[in-house]
C-alpha positions, 0 to 999 in steps of 0.5 A: 499500500505504501509503495502505491501511494509513494508511486502516485506522489512520484507520478504527480511530481513528474507531471507537475514538472511536465506540466512546467516545461509544456507551460513554459514553451506555450502550452495550453490553459490547463497545463499553465494552470497544474504549472502554477500549482506545481511551482507554488507547491514548490515554494511551499515546500521550500520555505517549510523546509528552511523553516525546520533546518534554521540555526543548524550547521552543515553537520545538523549541530547548533555550532554553525560550522 
């Protein structure tokens, strides 16, 4: 069951990336909408990932080295 969920997530990510490339080349409106959603989700993931690692150094400690 977990493998199927992970495969579904991977399929959505790959499909989103394809839509971003296709929209950049002037695809139809629905592709641009999916691409905008994909880019927004990527920004959200990046922002939340940055907040969780704030103050940690390269090795995961708080020394900053």
